C-alpha positions in Angstrom: -3.4 -8.3 -1.8 -0.7 -10.2 -3.9 -1.3 -7.9 -6.9 -1.0 -4.8 -4.7 2.2 -6.0 -3.1 3.7 -6.9 -6.5 2.7 -3.4 -7.8 4.5 -1.8 -4.9 7.6 -4.0 -5.3 7.7 -3.0 -9.0 7.8 0.7 -7.9 10.9 -0.1 -5.8 12.5 -2.1 -8.5 12.0 0.6 -11.1 13.2 3.3 -8.7 16.4 1.3 -8.1 16.9 0.8 -11.9 16.3 4.5 -12.6 19.0 5.4 -10.0 21.4 2.8 -11.4 20.8 4.2 -14.9 21.5 7.7 -13.7 24.7 6.5 -12.1 25.7 4.9 -15.4 26.0 1.4 -13.9 23.1 -1.0 -14.5 25.2 -4.1 -13.6 24.1 -6.3 -10.7 26.5 -4.5 -8.3 25.3 -1.1 -9.7 21.7 -2.0 -9.2 22.4 -3.2 -5.6 24.3 0.0 -4.8 21.3 2.0 -6.2 18.8 -0.1 -4.2 20.8 0.4 -1.0 20.8 4.2 -1.6 17.0 4.3 -1.3 15.7 5.8 1.9 12.3 7.1 3.0 10.7 5.9 -0.3 6.9 5.9 -0.3 6.1 4.6 -3.8 3.9 7.6 -4.5 2.2 7.4 -1.1 1.6 3.7 -1.1 3.6 3.3 2.1 2.9 6.1 4.5 6.0 5.8 6.7 8.4 5.3 3.8 10.8 2.4 3.2 14.5 2.5 3.9 16.9 0.1 2.0 20.1 1.6 3.3 20.6 -1.2 5.8 20.0 -4.9 5.3 17.9 -6.6 6.5 15.4 -3.8 6.1 11.9 -3.1 7.3 9.6 -2.8 4.3 6.8 -1.1 6.1 5.2 -0.8 9.6 1.7 0.4 8.8 -1.1 -1.0 6.7 -4.7 0.0 5.9 -7.8 -1.9 4.8 -9.6 -0.9 1.7 -12.4 -2.4 -0.4 -13.3 -2.0 -4.0 -16.4 0.0 -5.0 -16.9 -1.8 -8.3 -19.8 0.4 -9.6 -17.7 3.5 -9.1 -14.3 2.0 -10.1 -12.8 3.3 -6.9 -11.7 2.2 -3.4 -13.2 2.9 0.0 -11.0 3.1 3.0 -12.4 0.8 5.7 -9.6 1.4 8.2 -6.9 4.0 7.7 -3.1 3.5 8.1 -2.1 2.0 11.4 0.5 -0.4 12.8 -0.8 -4.0 12.9 -1.3 -5.3 16.4 1.2 -8.1 15.7 4.0 -5.6 14.9 6.6 -5.6 17.7 9.0 -3.0 16.2 11.8 -5.5 15.7 
């Protein structure tokens, strides 16, 4: 799980840097401005409901799924599809 979370976080970081670079300001404040401009970002479908960084603090995701590796096939099997965790209260 930690590797997958880090992979997702790197997508967000690179997206913010790409936007800052396009804006011509890769300083700390330029990066923060680009990060706060990201809304409905799904990291290529990794987060089904998208992530919104336009307001802080932000909700990074409200749904999760359970998958397991199929090592012989070098693939993943979906055990439980995307759903909101029972502990999620919507706050």
